[in-house]
C-alpha positions in Angstrom: 1.5 -34.7 175.9 -0.3 -37.9 175.1 1.6 -41.1 176.0 1.4 -44.1 173.5 3.5 -46.0 176.0 2.2 -46.8 179.6 4.2 -45.2 182.5 6.7 -47.7 183.6 9.0 -47.9 186.6 12.6 -49.1 186.9 14.3 -50.1 190.1 18.0 -49.4 190.5 19.8 -52.0 192.5 22.1 -50.8 195.4 25.3 -52.3 194.0 27.5 -50.0 196.1 27.2 -48.4 199.5 27.4 -44.6 199.9 26.2 -44.2 203.6 25.6 -40.8 205.2 24.3 -37.3 205.0 25.7 -36.7 201.5 22.5 -38.6 200.4 24.0 -39.9 197.2 22.1 -42.8 195.6 22.4 -45.4 198.5 22.7 -43.3 201.6 21.0 -45.9 203.8 23.4 -48.9 202.8 26.1 -49.1 205.5 28.3 -51.7 203.7 28.0 -53.5 200.4 26.7 -57.1 200.6 26.2 -58.9 197.3 23.5 -61.2 198.6 21.5 -58.2 199.9 21.9 -56.4 196.6 20.6 -59.3 194.5 17.7 -59.9 196.9 16.8 -56.3 196.5 16.4 -56.8 192.9 14.3 -60.0 193.3 11.9 -58.2 195.7 11.6 -55.3 193.2 10.5 -57.8 190.6 8.1 -59.4 193.0 6.5 -56.1 193.7 5.9 -55.4 190.0 8.7 -53.0 188.9 9.0 -53.2 185.1 12.7 -53.2 184.8 15.9 -53.6 187.0 19.0 -51.5 186.5 22.6 -52.0 187.6 25.1 -49.1 187.6 28.2 -49.7 185.4 31.3 -48.5 187.3 34.4 -50.0 188.5 35.1 -47.8 191.5 32.3 -46.0 193.4 31.0 -45.5 196.9 32.3 -46.5 200.3 35.8 -47.9 199.9 35.3 -47.7 196.1 33.5 -51.0 196.5 31.0 -51.7 193.8 29.9 -54.9 192.1 31.0 -55.1 188.4 27.9 -54.4 186.3 28.0 -57.1 183.7 28.7 -59.9 186.2 25.9 -58.6 188.4 23.3 -58.2 185.6 24.1 -61.8 184.4 23.5 -63.1 187.9 20.3 -61.1 188.1 19.1 -62.6 184.8 19.4 -66.0 186.5 17.5 -65.2 189.6 14.6 -63.2 188.0 12.0 -64.1 185.5 9.9 -61.2 184.2 11.5 -57.8 184.6 13.6 -56.3 181.9 17.4 -55.8 182.6 19.8 -53.0 181.8 23.1 -51.4 182.8 22.7 -47.7 183.6 24.9 -45.8 181.2 26.5 -49.0 180.0 30.2 -47.7 179.7 31.4 -48.1 176.1 35.1 -48.3 176.9 34.9 -50.9 179.5 34.3 -53.6 176.8 35.4 -53.9 173.2 32.2 -53.3 171.3 32.1 -56.4 169.1 32.7 -58.6 172.2 30.0 -56.6 174.0 27.6 -57.3 171.2 28.2 -61.0 171.7 27.8 -60.7 175.5 24.5 -58.7 175.0 23.1 -61.2 172.5 23.9 -64.1 174.9 22.3 -62.4 177.8 19.2 -61.6 175.8 19.0 -65.3 175.0 19.5 -66.5 178.6 17.1 -64.0 180.0 14.3 -64.8 177.5 14.5 -61.5 175.7 14.7 -59.1 178.6 17.8 -57.0 177.9 18.0 -53.3 177.3 21.1 -51.8 175.7 21.7 -48.4 177.3 24.8 -47.2 175.4 26.9 -44.5 176.9 30.3 -43.0 176.4 30.8 -42.6 180.2 31.9 -39.3 181.6 34.6 -40.1 184.2 38.3 -40.5 183.4 39.5 -41.7 186.8 38.3 -45.4 186.8 39.1 -45.8 183.1 42.7 -44.7 183.7 42.9 -46.7 186.9 42.1 -49.9 185.0 44.2 -48.9 182.0 41.1 -48.6 179.7 40.9 -46.1 176.8 39.2 -42.9 177.4 39.6 -40.3 174.7 40.0 -36.8 176.1 37.6 -35.3 173.6 33.9 -35.8 174.5 32.7 -35.6 170.8 35.1 -38.5 170.0 33.9 -40.5 172.9 30.4 -40.1 171.7 31.3 -40.9 168.1 33.0 -44.1 169.2 30.1 -45.1 171.3 27.6 -44.5 168.5 29.8 -46.5 166.0 29.9 -49.3 168.7 26.0 -49.3 168.6 26.0 -49.4 164.8 28.4 -52.4 164.9 26.3 -54.2 167.4 23.2 -53.6 165.4 25.0 -54.8 162.2 26.0 -58.1 164.0 22.6 -58.6 165.5 20.9 -58.3 162.2 22.7 -61.0 160.3 23.1 -64.8 160.9 25.8 -64.7 158.2 29.5 -63.5 158.8 29.8 -59.8 159.0 32.6 -57.5 157.9 32.5 -54.0 159.3 35.1 -51.4 158.5 34.2 -48.3 160.5 36.2 -45.2 161.5 37.1 -46.7 164.9 36.2 -50.4 164.9 36.6 -53.2 162.5 35.5 -56.9 162.3 36.1 -59.4 159.6 33.8 -62.4 158.9 32.4 -62.1 162.5 29.3 -63.9 163.5 27.0 -63.1 166.6 25.0 -66.3 166.7 22.7 -67.1 168.3 21.2 -63.7 167.6 19.4 -61.8 170.4 16.1 -63.3 171.4 14.4 -59.8 170.7 14.0 -59.1 167.1 15.0 -57.1 165.2 17.2 -56.3 168.3 17.1 -55.4 171.9 15.9 -51.8 172.5 18.7 -49.3 172.4 18.8 -46.4 174.9 20.9 -43.3 175.0 21.2 -40.7 177.8 21.9 -37.0 178.5 21.6 -33.9 176.3 24.7 -33.6 174.2 23.5 -32.7 170.6 25.4 -35.6 169.1 23.9 -38.1 171.6 20.4 -36.7 171.0 20.9 -37.0 167.2 22.0 -40.7 167.6 19.0 -41.4 169.7 16.7 -39.9 167.2 18.3 -42.1 164.5 18.9 -45.4 166.3 17.2 -45.3 169.7 14.1 -46.7 171.3 14.7 -45.0 174.7 16.4 -41.9 176.2 17.2 -41.2 179.9 18.2 -38.2 181.9 19.9 -37.9 185.3 18.1 -35.8 187.9 18.1 -32.2 186.7 14.8 -30.9 187.9 11.5 -30.3 186.0 12.5 -27.1 184.2 15.7 -28.5 182.8 14.0 -31.8 182.0 11.4 -30.0 179.9 14.3 -28.3 178.0 15.9 -31.7 177.4 12.7 -33.3 176.1 12.3 -30.4 173.8 15.8 -31.0 172.4 15.1 -34.6 172.0 11.8 -33.8 170.1 13.7 -31.4 167.8 16.4 -34.0 167.1 13.6 -36.4 166.1 11.9 -34.0 163.9 15.2 -33.3 162.2 15.2 -36.9 160.9 11.5 -37.2 160.4 10.7 -39.2 163.4 8.0 -38.9 166.1 9.5 -38.5 169.6 6.5 -40.5 170.8 8.1 -43.6 169.5 10.9 -43.2 172.1 10.7 -44.1 175.8 11.5 -41.0 177.8 13.1 -41.8 181.1 13.9 -39.8 184.2 16.5 -41.2 186.5 16.4 -39.9 190.0 16.4 -40.5 193.8 13.2 -41.2 195.7 12.3 -41.2 199.3 8.6 -42.0 200.0 7.4 -42.3 203.7 4.0 -42.8 205.4 4.1 -39.2 206.8 6.4 -36.2 207.1 7.7 -37.3 210.5 8.8 -40.7 209.2 10.5 -38.9 206.3 12.6 -36.8 208.7 13.4 -39.9 210.8 14.6 -41.7 207.7 16.8 -38.8 206.7 18.2 -38.5 210.2 19.1 -42.2 210.3 21.0 -41.8 207.1 22.9 -38.9 208.4 23.8 -40.8 211.6 25.6 -43.5 209.6 28.6 -41.2 209.2 28.8 -39.0 212.3 32.3 -37.8 211.3 30.8 -36.2 208.2 28.0 -33.9 209.2 25.2 -33.0 206.7 24.9 -29.6 205.0 23.7 -26.7 207.1 20.4 -26.8 205.0 19.8 -30.4 205.8 20.8 -30.1 209.4 18.3 -27.3 209.9 15.5 -29.6 208.5 16.7 -32.5 210.7 16.8 -30.5 213.8 13.2 -29.2 213.2 14.4 -25.6 212.8 12.5 -25.7 209.6 10.0 -27.9 208.0 11.1 -27.0 204.5 13.0 -29.8 202.8 16.4 -28.7 201.5 16.2 -27.2 197.9 19.1 -29.4 196.9 16.8 -32.4 197.4 13.6 -31.1 196.1 15.0 -29.6 192.9 15.5 -32.9 191.2 14.6 -35.7 193.6 11.3 -37.2 194.6 10.6 -36.9 198.4 7.5 -36.9 200.6 4.4 -38.9 201.4 2.8 -41.1 198.8 0.4 -38.1 197.8 3.3 -35.7 197.5 5.5 -38.0 195.5 2.6 -38.8 193.2 2.1 -35.1 192.5 5.8 -34.6 191.9 5.9 -37.5 189.4 2.7 -36.4 187.7 4.4 -33.1 186.8 7.1 -35.1 185.0 4.5 -37.3 183.3 2.7 -34.1 182.2 6.0 -32.8 180.7 6.4 -36.0 178.6 8.2 -38.6 180.8 6.9 -42.1 180.5 9.5 -44.0 182.4 11.1 -43.5 185.8 14.5 -45.1 186.8 14.4 -44.9 190.6 17.1 -45.0 193.3 15.3 -45.7 196.6 17.3 -43.7 199.2 16.1 -46.1 201.9 17.4 -49.2 200.1 18.3 -51.9 200.9 15.3 -51.7 203.3 12.1 -52.5 201.4 9.5 -50.2 203.1 10.1 -47.4 200.5 9.6 -49.5 197.4 6.7 -51.4 198.9 5.0 -48.1 199.7 5.7 -46.8 196.3 4.3 -49.8 194.5 1.3 -50.0 196.8 0.2 -46.4 196.8 2.0 -44.4 194.1 2.6 -46.5 191.0 -0.9 -47.5 190.3 -2.1 -43.9 190.4 0.3 -43.0 187.6 -0.1 -46.0 185.3 
């Protein structure tokens, strides 16, 4: 597939710690440190990443300790200058949508037009209920409320005059959202995942779409479904940024890769890794666990380049990357020095 958009790379900030052999998102981060997290984002911008991403959760990782997303991205806007900024799966029910529209317009102004609105209904009840936030039990309703929230934001962002909006779920009366966002007609709107209602909303309203790590075969199916949704409304899918969010571990050689994974597993000696990973770490096999290779990117610079090229060939033109060795900088430095330029 031809790519009218250049291949771009996003860096996911380690805003929570999840150390150990489970190897989830930030397995090399022993304990959350806000200053380390922000410095990681600044370094990613210095290295040339196109955008910086912050997870949007209230409880996650070791001790359920995670930085609140909106506060973090606002601080990040003040200590960076070039890279675009977004919340990963910006949780719709965390913030009343009209107020969120005002917040996003303000951040877009403050950041000089760098904000990306990644609208998402969220798919976890526990943290919503813990914080006494609404979370409709029906997934279709959650998506419908999220889409109407996007429509409300777009309505507010397109008018310098007072807006009255009377939707199925939300209503405003004589509301203004000035100053309007710096980006006109509005900041890019992204959606995620493969529910038919979400794909339909992306085809109608979106400029970007993102998938969590599902592996190449499933990603091809999802891209085909997105293309079909676009065709249904007479739109070319090539107009939409197509992003793959995944974990990555790139190392100078295979021995270094094993050493990095071993160091991560060693952070939680009371929680041993899976038998498959333990066999690899011990040297009993040189085959990386299938649970890692199915959807993640692991290996030398050459190997990771080949893995990513397969996704590019399938139609992906953006990668949202969780560096497994973060907050160490070796992995992202090696990636930008030896991988990124070969794909752009």
